[in-house]
VOPAGU-2260 file (C-alpha; in pm, 1 decimal, decimal comma):
REM VOPAGU-2260
SITE   aa  ch    i         X         Y         Z
SITE  UNK   A    0     142,8    1764,4   -1128,3
SITE  UNK   A    1     512,1    1655,0   -1129,3
SITE  UNK   A    2     798,1    1586,5    -821,3
SITE  UNK   A    3    1149,0    1421,8    -837,8
SITE  UNK   A    4    1016,1    1085,5    -863,7
SITE  UNK   A    5     777,9    1162,1   -1176,7
SITE  UNK   A    6    1054,0    1315,2   -1332,4
SITE  UNK   A    7    1361,4    1051,5   -1326,2
SITE  UNK   A    8    1056,2     786,9   -1364,0
SITE  UNK   A    9    1069,3     998,7   -1691,2
SITE  UNK   A   10    1361,4    1206,0   -1787,8
SITE  UNK   A   11    1670,8    1069,2   -1690,7
SITE  UNK   A   12    1899,7     969,7   -1937,1
SITE  UNK   A   13    1936,5     571,5   -1961,3
SITE  UNK   A   14    2290,7     550,9   -1817,8
SITE  UNK   A   15    2174,4     723,1   -1539,9
SITE  UNK   A   16    2197,9     513,7   -1203,1
SITE  UNK   A   17    1960,5     610,3    -880,4
SITE  UNK   A   18    2058,1     359,6    -674,8
SITE  UNK   A   19    1791,8     395,7    -408,7
SITE  UNK   A   20    1598,9     711,7    -289,8
SITE  UNK   A   21    1571,0     610,4      74,6
SITE  UNK   A   22    1206,9     759,0     269,7
SITE  UNK   A   23    1189,0     718,2     602,3
SITE  UNK   A   24     849,0     845,6     759,1
SITE  UNK   A   25     836,1    1215,3     892,2
SITE  UNK   A   26    1221,9    1267,4     695,0
SITE  UNK   A   27    1102,0    1335,3     379,3
SITE  UNK   A   28     682,1    1392,8     413,3
SITE  UNK   A   29     546,1    1715,9     252,3
SITE  UNK   A   30     270,6    1863,0     235,2
SITE  UNK   A   31      95,9    1634,9    -106,4
SITE  UNK   A   32    -233,2    1711,8    -177,0
SITE  UNK   A   33    -464,0    1450,3      13,5
SITE  UNK   A   34    -787,7    1334,3     -95,7
SITE  UNK   A   35   -1011,0    1503,4     210,0
SITE  UNK   A   36    -858,7    1844,0       2,5
SITE  UNK   A   37   -1049,8    1798,0    -313,5
SITE  UNK   A   38   -1378,3    1811,4    -115,7
SITE  UNK   A   39   -1382,6    1463,2     -91,4
SITE  UNK   A   40   -1672,2    1313,1     206,3
SITE  UNK   A   41   -1563,5    1085,5     423,7
SITE  UNK   A   42   -1694,8    1003,8     730,9
SITE  UNK   A   43   -1551,0     929,7    1106,9
SITE  UNK   A   44   -1313,8    1151,9    1350,2
SITE  UNK   A   45    -912,2    1091,1    1200,5
SITE  UNK   A   46    -647,3    1111,9    1371,7
SITE  UNK   A   47    -351,4    1407,4    1418,9
SITE  UNK   A   48    -157,7    1279,8    1085,7
SITE  UNK   A   49    -506,5    1062,5     901,0
SITE  UNK   A   50    -183,3     803,7     891,7
SITE  UNK   A   51    -101,5     469,7    1039,5
SITE  UNK   A   52     119,0     672,9    1267,0
SITE  UNK   A   53    -158,0     780,9    1430,7
SITE  UNK   A   54    -129,9     443,8    1622,1
SITE  UNK   A   55     104,2     500,8    1910,1
SITE  UNK   A   56     468,1     383,1    1849,0
SITE  UNK   A   57     393,9     265,6    1520,8
SITE  UNK   A   58     720,6     310,6    1253,1
SITE  UNK   A   59     680,5     332,0     919,8
SITE  UNK   A   60    1012,1     342,9     648,4
SITE  UNK   A   61    1019,0     326,0     272,9
SITE  UNK   A   62    1285,6     287,2      14,3
SITE  UNK   A   63    1231,0     408,9    -360,9
SITE  UNK   A   64    1438,4     258,2    -653,4
SITE  UNK   A   65    1412,4     373,5    -989,6
SITE  UNK   A   66    1653,5     390,9   -1264,1
SITE  UNK   A   67    1652,5     434,2   -1625,0
SITE  UNK   A   68    1430,0     440,6   -1949,8
SITE  UNK   A   69    1299,5     335,5   -2241,1
SITE  UNK   A   70    1302,2      -7,2   -2375,6
SITE  UNK   A   71    1310,4    -327,8   -2123,9
SITE  UNK   A   72    1635,7    -490,2   -2089,4
SITE  UNK   A   73    1573,6    -742,9   -1856,2
SITE  UNK   A   74    1854,5    -730,8   -1564,8
SITE  UNK   A   75    1968,7    -391,0   -1632,2
SITE  UNK   A   76    1599,4    -210,4   -1589,8
SITE  UNK   A   77    1405,5      55,1   -1642,7
SITE  UNK   A   78    1372,8     -13,9   -1240,7
SITE  UNK   A   79    1057,6     118,3   -1082,7
SITE  UNK   A   80    1016,1     -68,5    -718,8
SITE  UNK   A   81    1057,9      -4,7    -393,2
SITE  UNK   A   82    1044,7    -171,3     -20,8
SITE  UNK   A   83     767,0     -39,4     224,5
SITE  UNK   A   84     835,7    -175,5     587,8
SITE  UNK   A   85     573,7    -145,8     916,2
SITE  UNK   A   86     710,4    -184,4    1229,9
SITE  UNK   A   87     397,2    -194,3    1479,7
SITE  UNK   A   88     589,5    -102,8    1791,5
SITE  UNK   A   89     880,6      77,1    1600,7
SITE  UNK   A   90    1200,3     -86,0    1628,9
SITE  UNK   A   91    1361,7     -72,4    1866,3
SITE  UNK   A   92    1117,2    -295,1    2016,1
SITE  UNK   A   93    1094,8    -704,5    2046,9
SITE  UNK   A   94     754,7    -742,9    2141,0
SITE  UNK   A   95     496,0    -936,6    1957,5
SITE  UNK   A   96     134,1    -835,4    1867,5
SITE  UNK   A   97    -144,0   -1019,9    1834,1
SITE  UNK   A   98    -302,3   -1020,8    1508,9
SITE  UNK   A   99    -509,0   -1189,0    1273,3
SITE  UNK   A  100    -595,6   -1150,5     887,1
SITE  UNK   A  101    -773,6   -1292,9     559,3
SITE  UNK   A  102    -830,5   -1346,5     198,8
SITE  UNK   A  103   -1020,3   -1142,7       1,8
SITE  UNK   A  104    -938,0   -1313,4    -370,0
SITE  UNK   A  105    -580,9   -1506,3    -305,7
SITE  UNK   A  106    -361,7   -1437,8    -588,5
SITE  UNK   A  107     -95,8   -1345,9    -406,6
SITE  UNK   A  108      74,6   -1339,7    -131,8
SITE  UNK   A  109     178,2   -1287,9     278,3
SITE  UNK   A  110     452,7   -1502,4     445,0
SITE  UNK   A  111     386,1   -1581,7     780,7
SITE  UNK   A  112     -37,0   -1575,3     765,0
SITE  UNK   A  113      20,5   -1993,1     842,2
SITE  UNK   A  114     147,8   -1911,4    1153,1
SITE  UNK   A  115     -26,1   -1624,9    1245,1
SITE  UNK   A  116    -368,4   -1831,2    1145,0
SITE  UNK   A  117    -207,2   -2094,4    1397,3
SITE  UNK   A  118    -114,1   -1884,8    1682,3
SITE  UNK   A  119    -311,8   -1552,3    1665,6
SITE  UNK   A  120      38,9   -1364,9    1733,6
SITE  UNK   A  121     267,1   -1136,3    1515,4
SITE  UNK   A  122     646,1   -1134,4    1549,8
SITE  UNK   A  123     869,2    -867,6    1414,5
SITE  UNK   A  124     858,6    -612,4    1139,7
SITE  UNK   A  125     548,6    -605,6     806,7
SITE  UNK   A  126     682,7    -527,4     502,7
SITE  UNK   A  127     545,5    -463,8     155,6
SITE  UNK   A  128     734,2    -493,2    -180,6
SITE  UNK   A  129     684,9    -594,2    -542,2
SITE  UNK   A  130     576,2    -996,7    -566,6
SITE  UNK   A  131     960,5   -1142,7    -755,9
SITE  UNK   A  132    1122,9    -992,7    -428,6
SITE  UNK   A  133     897,1   -1136,6     -78,8
SITE  UNK   A  134    1186,0   -1388,9    -104,5
SITE  UNK   A  135    1491,1   -1155,9     -61,2
SITE  UNK   A  136    1324,7    -877,2     160,2
SITE  UNK   A  137    1177,3   -1185,5     376,3
SITE  UNK   A  138    1518,6   -1309,5     381,1
SITE  UNK   A  139    1676,1    -949,2     481,3
SITE  UNK   A  140    1355,5    -925,7     782,6
SITE  UNK   A  141    1487,1   -1321,3     884,9
SITE  UNK   A  142    1868,4   -1136,4     955,2
SITE  UNK   A  143    1702,0    -817,0    1065,3
SITE  UNK   A  144    1548,6    -987,3    1409,1
SITE  UNK   A  145    1830,7   -1210,0    1481,4
SITE  UNK   A  146    2053,8    -865,4    1465,6
SITE  UNK   A  147    1793,0    -743,5    1747,0
SITE  UNK   A  148    1755,8   -1012,0    1980,9
SITE  UNK   A  149    1418,1   -1122,0    1904,7
SITE  UNK   A  150    1356,8   -1388,9    2142,5
SITE  UNK   A  151    1288,4   -1689,2    1908,0
SITE  UNK   A  152    1528,5   -1988,9    1715,1
SITE  UNK   A  153    1356,1   -1888,9    1411,3
SITE  UNK   A  154    1141,3   -1623,2    1242,1
SITE  UNK   A  155     887,4   -1591,4     987,4
SITE  UNK   A  156     821,1   -1218,3     933,8
SITE  UNK   A  157     512,5   -1121,7     686,2
SITE  UNK   A  158     635,6   -1004,1     360,4
SITE  UNK   A  159     345,5    -898,8      94,0
SITE  UNK   A  160     360,1    -795,3    -234,8
SITE  UNK   A  161     187,2    -719,1    -514,7
SITE  UNK   A  162     260,9    -695,3    -905,2
SITE  UNK   A  163     440,4    -355,0   -1059,3
SITE  UNK   A  164     605,7    -568,7   -1377,9
SITE  UNK   A  165     368,9    -314,6   -1565,1
SITE  UNK   A  166     596,2     -37,8   -1467,6
SITE  UNK   A  167     960,6    -268,9   -1338,6
SITE  UNK   A  168    1171,9    -467,9   -1478,8
SITE  UNK   A  169    1051,8    -726,1   -1258,3
SITE  UNK   A  170    1266,5   -1026,1   -1341,2
SITE  UNK   A  171    1536,2    -814,7   -1303,5
SITE  UNK   A  172    1498,7    -862,4    -887,3
SITE  UNK   A  173    1697,8    -551,0    -823,4
SITE  UNK   A  174    1529,7    -531,5    -508,4
SITE  UNK   A  175    1816,8    -640,3    -196,4
SITE  UNK   A  176    1874,9    -756,2     143,5
SITE  UNK   A  177    2026,9    -368,9     197,2
SITE  UNK   A  178    1724,1    -226,4      83,5
SITE  UNK   A  179    1503,0    -387,3     297,8
SITE  UNK   A  180    1746,0    -320,0     600,2
SITE  UNK   A  181    1719,2      15,1     457,0
SITE  UNK   A  182    1389,5      90,6     485,2
SITE  UNK   A  183    1383,9    -133,5     877,8
SITE  UNK   A  184    1708,2     148,5     978,8
SITE  UNK   A  185    1493,6     430,6     852,9
SITE  UNK   A  186    1120,9     387,5    1009,0
SITE  UNK   A  187    1010,0     637,9    1212,9
SITE  UNK   A  188     679,8     807,4    1327,2
SITE  UNK   A  189     542,9    1118,3    1190,6
SITE  UNK   A  190     374,9    1188,3     872,5
SITE  UNK   A  191     363,2     873,7     582,8
SITE  UNK   A  192     477,4     969,5     175,8
SITE  UNK   A  193     196,1     864,3     -52,6
SITE  UNK   A  194     216,1     735,6    -355,3
SITE  UNK   A  195     477,2     688,7    -593,8
SITE  UNK   A  196     717,1     563,3    -310,8
SITE  UNK   A  197     854,2     224,9    -231,4
SITE  UNK   A  198     631,9     -97,2    -218,7
SITE  UNK   A  199     403,3     111,2    -417,9
SITE  UNK   A  200     660,1     300,3    -696,7
SITE  UNK   A  201     570,7      70,6    -977,5
SITE  UNK   A  202     164,0      20,0    -890,5
SITE  UNK   A  203    -129,6     103,0   -1045,1
SITE  UNK   A  204    -457,2     191,1    -895,5
SITE  UNK   A  205    -874,9     209,9   -1003,7
SITE  UNK   A  206    -667,0     282,3   -1385,5
SITE  UNK   A  207    -455,1     566,8   -1248,1
SITE  UNK   A  208    -126,1     561,9   -1091,6
SITE  UNK   A  209     -87,2     388,2    -770,5
SITE  UNK   A  210      93,0     323,4    -468,8
SITE  UNK   A  211     124,3     353,0    -112,9
SITE  UNK   A  212    -171,5     519,5      68,4
SITE  UNK   A  213    -309,7     558,2     445,8
SITE  UNK   A  214    -548,4     736,9     694,5
SITE  UNK   A  215    -640,8     653,6    1040,0
SITE  UNK   A  216    -996,5     717,1    1226,5
SITE  UNK   A  217   -1069,8     758,3    1612,8
SITE  UNK   A  218   -1288,3     616,7    1808,8
SITE  UNK   A  219   -1530,4     568,6    2126,6
SITE  UNK   A  220   -1589,1     314,2    2354,7
SITE  UNK   A  221   -1758,6     421,2    2673,6
SITE  UNK   A  222   -1534,9     708,9    2824,5
SITE  UNK   A  223   -1256,0     516,2    2609,6
SITE  UNK   A  224   -1092,3     681,3    2332,2
SITE  UNK   A  225    -887,0     428,1    2081,1
SITE  UNK   A  226    -679,3     471,0    1744,7
SITE  UNK   A  227    -702,9     255,8    1417,5
SITE  UNK   A  228    -513,5     306,4    1131,1
SITE  UNK   A  229    -420,9     140,4     788,0
SITE  UNK   A  230    -199,5     106,5     511,4
SITE  UNK   A  231    -258,1      -3,9     184,4
SITE  UNK   A  232     -34,7    -105,3    -151,7
SITE  UNK   A  233    -297,4     -14,9    -455,6
SITE  UNK   A  234    -214,8    -229,6    -715,9
SITE  UNK   A  235    -593,4    -288,2    -757,5
SITE  UNK   A  236    -806,1    -298,8   -1070,6
SITE  UNK   A  237    -620,1    -229,5   -1389,4
SITE  UNK   A  238    -925,7     -39,5   -1534,1
SITE  UNK   A  239   -1096,2     326,8   -1484,1
SITE  UNK   A  240   -1434,1     241,5   -1564,3
SITE  UNK   A  241   -1522,7      77,9   -1228,5
SITE  UNK   A  242   -1357,3     338,7   -1029,2
SITE  UNK   A  243   -1693,5     525,6    -737,5
SITE  UNK   A  244   -1599,0     775,1    -521,8
SITE  UNK   A  245   -1835,8     901,6    -300,2
SITE  UNK   A  246   -2128,3     734,6    -480,4
SITE  UNK   A  247   -1989,9     918,2    -834,4
SITE  UNK   A  248   -1877,6     701,8   -1116,3
SITE  UNK   A  249   -1586,1     899,2   -1129,4
SITE  UNK   A  250   -1376,4     685,8   -1380,9
SITE  UNK   A  251   -1605,1     683,8   -1673,8
SITE  UNK   A  252   -1595,4    1102,9   -1604,1
SITE  UNK   A  253   -1306,3    1145,3   -1512,6
SITE  UNK   A  254   -1155,3    1289,7   -1885,6
SITE  UNK   A  255    -822,1    1165,3   -1807,5
SITE  UNK   A  256    -508,0    1099,7   -1996,9
SITE  UNK   A  257    -491,1     761,2   -2156,6
SITE  UNK   A  258    -223,8     517,7   -2031,7
SITE  UNK   A  259     -37,8     409,4   -2297,8
SITE  UNK   A  260     309,5     400,9   -2473,9
SITE  UNK   A  261     460,4     656,4   -2588,9
SITE  UNK   A  262     719,0     522,0   -2843,0
SITE  UNK   A  263     602,2     358,1   -3123,4
SITE  UNK   A  264     922,0     211,0   -3223,7
SITE  UNK   A  265     895,1      -2,6   -2912,2
SITE  UNK   A  266     732,3    -292,6   -2843,4
SITE  UNK   A  267     419,1    -304,3   -2601,1
SITE  UNK   A  268     421,6    -606,1   -2298,2
SITE  UNK   A  269      82,9    -641,3   -2208,2
SITE  UNK   A  270     -38,3    -677,9   -2536,2
SITE  UNK   A  271    -249,3    -470,3   -2730,7
SITE  UNK   A  272    -455,8    -389,9   -2341,9
SITE  UNK   A  273    -277,4     -30,3   -2367,9
SITE  UNK   A  274    -236,8     143,7   -2687,0
SITE  UNK   A  275      26,2     334,7   -2805,4
SITE  UNK   A  276       5,3     746,4   -2727,6
SITE  UNK   A  277     -25,1     837,6   -3055,3
SITE  UNK   A  278    -245,6     600,1   -3223,2
SITE  UNK   A  279    -556,3     708,7   -2888,7
SITE  UNK   A  280    -819,5    1015,7   -2891,9
SITE  UNK   A  281   -1020,4    1068,1   -2582,6
SITE  UNK   A  282   -1244,7     939,2   -2638,7
SITE  UNK   A  283   -1120,9     604,3   -2625,8
SITE  UNK   A  284    -861,0     627,0   -2308,8
SITE  UNK   A  285    -892,3     278,8   -2195,6
SITE  UNK   A  286   -1004,2     -47,0   -2230,6
SITE  UNK   A  287   -1367,5    -193,0   -2139,0
SITE  UNK   A  288   -1250,6    -461,9   -1961,2
SITE  UNK   A  289   -1041,6    -483,2   -1592,3
SITE  UNK   A  290    -707,3    -708,9   -1594,0
SITE  UNK   A  291    -645,2    -790,6   -1234,7
SITE  UNK   A  292    -405,1    -622,4   -1002,9
SITE  UNK   A  293    -373,3    -704,4    -584,4
SITE  UNK   A  294    -421,5    -483,2    -289,5
SITE  UNK   A  295    -244,2    -502,4      45,9
SITE  UNK   A  296    -455,4    -336,6     362,9
SITE  UNK   A  297    -232,9    -302,6     670,8
SITE  UNK   A  298    -538,5    -222,9     962,2
SITE  UNK   A  299    -361,5     -92,8    1265,9
SITE  UNK   A  300    -556,5     -22,8    1626,2
SITE  UNK   A  301    -445,7      44,3    1998,7
SITE  UNK   A  302    -777,6     -81,3    2116,9
SITE  UNK   A  303    -750,0    -464,8    2313,1
SITE  UNK   A  304    -829,8    -674,8    2000,6
SITE  UNK   A  305    -790,6   -1029,1    2053,6
SITE  UNK   A  306    -659,5   -1245,3    1710,7
SITE  UNK   A  307   -1001,5   -1389,7    1690,3
SITE  UNK   A  308   -1147,0   -1029,0    1679,6
SITE  UNK   A  309    -899,6    -894,4    1475,5
SITE  UNK   A  310    -978,3   -1178,6    1165,3
SITE  UNK   A  311   -1304,3    -987,9    1204,0
SITE  UNK   A  312   -1200,7    -665,6    1087,7
SITE  UNK   A  313    -923,5    -806,0     864,6
SITE  UNK   A  314   -1234,5    -892,0     677,3
SITE  UNK   A  315   -1385,6    -528,8     688,3
SITE  UNK   A  316   -1172,5    -367,2     368,9
SITE  UNK   A  317   -1363,3    -564,4     133,4
SITE  UNK   A  318   -1605,3    -343,5     222,5
SITE  UNK   A  319   -1382,1     -39,5     137,2
SITE  UNK   A  320   -1316,1    -169,5    -222,5
SITE  UNK   A  321   -1697,2    -264,7    -314,0
SITE  UNK   A  322   -1741,2     120,7    -197,6
SITE  UNK   A  323   -1488,5     219,8    -429,7
SITE  UNK   A  324   -1638,3       2,7    -708,2
SITE  UNK   A  325   -1423,3    -334,7    -738,0
SITE  UNK   A  326   -1571,1    -688,3    -715,4
SITE  UNK   A  327   -1188,7    -804,7    -636,1
SITE  UNK   A  328   -1118,1    -928,5    -976,7
SITE  UNK   A  329   -1016,4   -1326,8   -1053,1
SITE  UNK   A  330    -696,6   -1302,5   -1051,3
SITE  UNK   A  331    -623,5    -999,5    -785,4
SITE  UNK   A  332    -443,2   -1101,5    -505,6
SITE  UNK   A  333    -639,9    -904,0    -288,6
SITE  UNK   A  334    -503,6    -992,0     165,7
SITE  UNK   A  335    -550,3    -848,8     501,4
SITE  UNK   A  336    -344,7    -787,1     797,2
SITE  UNK   A  337    -455,9    -669,3    1093,0
SITE  UNK   A  338    -287,5    -621,6    1462,1
SITE  UNK   A  339    -334,4    -487,5    1809,0
SITE  UNK   A  340     -52,7    -301,8    1978,4
SITE  UNK   A  341    -284,7    -242,0    2347,9
SITE  UNK   A  342    -125,6    -542,3    2505,9
SITE  UNK   A  343     269,8    -557,7    2540,3
SITE  UNK   A  344     469,8    -648,6    2827,7
SITE  UNK   A  345     152,8    -885,2    2929,0
SITE  UNK   A  346     118,1   -1054,4    2610,0
SITE  UNK   A  347     346,1   -1339,5    2683,9
SITE  UNK   A  348     394,1   -1722,7    2539,2
SITE  UNK   A  349     574,6   -1825,5    2876,0
SITE  UNK   A  350     323,6   -1809,4    3129,3
SITE  UNK   A  351     -59,8   -1701,0    3191,4
SITE  UNK   A  352    -127,1   -1355,5    3149,2
SITE  UNK   A  353    -420,7   -1104,4    3189,9
SITE  UNK   A  354    -509,8    -917,9    2864,9
SITE  UNK   A  355    -779,7    -706,4    2839,9
SITE  UNK   A  356   -1055,4    -775,6    2525,3
SITE  UNK   A  357   -1223,1    -558,8    2396,0
SITE  UNK   A  358   -1617,2    -574,6    2397,8
SITE  UNK   A  359   -1775,7    -792,0    2074,4
SITE  UNK   A  360   -2071,9    -582,3    2125,6
SITE  UNK   A  361   -1936,5    -315,6    2037,0
SITE  UNK   A  362   -1704,9    -406,4    1747,3
SITE  UNK   A  363   -1916,9    -276,6    1465,7
SITE  UNK   A  364   -1784,9      59,5    1612,5
SITE  UNK   A  365   -1399,3     -52,9    1507,7
SITE  UNK   A  366   -1532,3    -207,7    1153,2
SITE  UNK   A  367   -1706,8      69,8    1042,7
SITE  UNK   A  368   -1348,0     292,8    1130,6
SITE  UNK   A  369   -1193,5      -9,0     906,7
SITE  UNK   A  370   -1393,5      89,5     614,2
SITE  UNK   A  371   -1388,4     443,0     650,0
SITE  UNK   A  372   -1002,0     436,5     704,0
SITE  UNK   A  373    -917,0     153,2     419,8
SITE  UNK   A  374   -1151,3     403,2     183,2
SITE  UNK   A  375    -948,4     680,5     222,0
SITE  UNK   A  376    -651,5     535,9     267,8
SITE  UNK   A  377    -695,8     380,1    -137,7
SITE  UNK   A  378    -792,1     756,1    -237,6
SITE  UNK   A  379    -479,3     924,6     -79,9
SITE  UNK   A  380    -253,4     671,2    -307,4
SITE  UNK   A  381    -388,7     800,8    -636,1
SITE  UNK   A  382    -429,0    1158,6    -587,7
SITE  UNK   A  383     -97,7    1184,7    -364,1
SITE  UNK   A  384      76,6     943,9    -732,7
SITE  UNK   A  385     261,4    1113,5   -1028,7
SITE  UNK   A  386     272,6    1038,4   -1360,6
SITE  UNK   A  387     499,7     747,0   -1397,9
SITE  UNK   A  388     706,2     646,2   -1702,0
SITE  UNK   A  389     848,5     270,3   -1674,8
SITE  UNK   A  390     936,5       1,2   -1898,6
SITE  UNK   A  391     923,2      35,8   -2309,4
SITE  UNK   A  392     785,0     376,9   -2180,4
SITE  UNK   A  393     458,5     284,3   -2068,5
SITE  UNK   A  394     294,7     604,5   -1866,3
SITE  UNK   A  395      93,0     562,3   -1632,3
SITE  UNK   A  396    -135,6     856,5   -1586,2
SITE  UNK   A  397    -222,0     981,0   -1248,8
SITE  UNK   A  398    -578,7    1062,5   -1137,0
SITE  UNK   A  399    -654,1    1450,6   -1205,3
SITE  UNK   A  400    -709,4    1649,4    -882,8
SITE  UNK   A  401    -858,9    1913,0   -1005,0
SITE  UNK   A  402   -1147,9    1754,6   -1226,3
SITE  UNK   A  403   -1180,7    1505,9    -946,2
SITE  UNK   A  404   -1195,3    1838,6    -705,3
SITE  UNK   A  405   -1501,4    1929,9    -969,7
SITE  UNK   A  406   -1730,4    1648,8    -988,5
SITE  UNK   A  407   -1686,1    1672,8    -621,7
SITE  UNK   A  408   -1893,4    1916,7    -613,8
SITE  UNK   A  409   -2132,3    1857,3    -857,0
SITE  UNK   A  410   -2506,8    1868,8    -639,3
């Protein structure tokens, strides 16, 4: 299961340079297999794209940076990283949105959240990258907001992260301001590329190659119809053993190739967590304990939710993670952000506003949509991802879609 990204990751000469692969939400979206194509049963009704961009006006842009192979040379590579940008009202808007956030386990970073907690409003774009690139991406977002004329004397944009140091020369600081600005500039509506792309390029999810995933749900309250979309950067739970899909312990049953180091002449990083490929048998595929990882989850809806309601919504992805088998490990950065695009011109911090409020007694409908869409987005991230080889020859294996499909057909 290979595409251009995985071929680049494993086969290009070390001296060949790929500066960046810029992926907009529509220009390079392709008909990848998604979780539903494998017969995985999901509850709820999706939007037309089954993506976060089903929320009208929202745009996504991604830049993927891949370069080199072989032994880690800090500052040079190999590089497997990128940036994903979410613009709640699109890049031509300078209007804020109501927002709320929640951290299930706080070993991670999402900038701007103290101001969101205090104020209930998100200004500007939301970006996701690797752990050591938060600063440069945040600075780029501030610069972009200044150039776009966002109405404030100072800016505190949202930038979140997960750790891609398994595959990527993370201490080489290869994500640049130009990469972040490119992701923002190329953001569009339409299909969202999933898997090994953008900020998710170097990530692992439930013991398989992870990355970016998305899904959506439509729901009704009375005669009113609404849409909720989720985008995840999935890097949590580096062991396969806990992975549960549709109530089946698939992580223990899939006879997938192991994650391993492909060249025994190169010293391994992460100690002895992953072995050399030539010392393995299929029966000893993975460690029996989970290393910590992280997941960033962004929830968007067009329903008129206020900040206190969005904080409640932002807690619900925790239940989707539980469905899939994780306990949110001690060192995991599991951080979730929810926002509503409903109030636009009505949202003013300088005058009294008349703003609609979603009925509290119907929030369970939104909670269910959030859990269902999050679960599907995570599985979509794994299903879309290809096997990738990164620093020191570490190979992270894609989930075997054919085996997963067969397990779903079992009674």
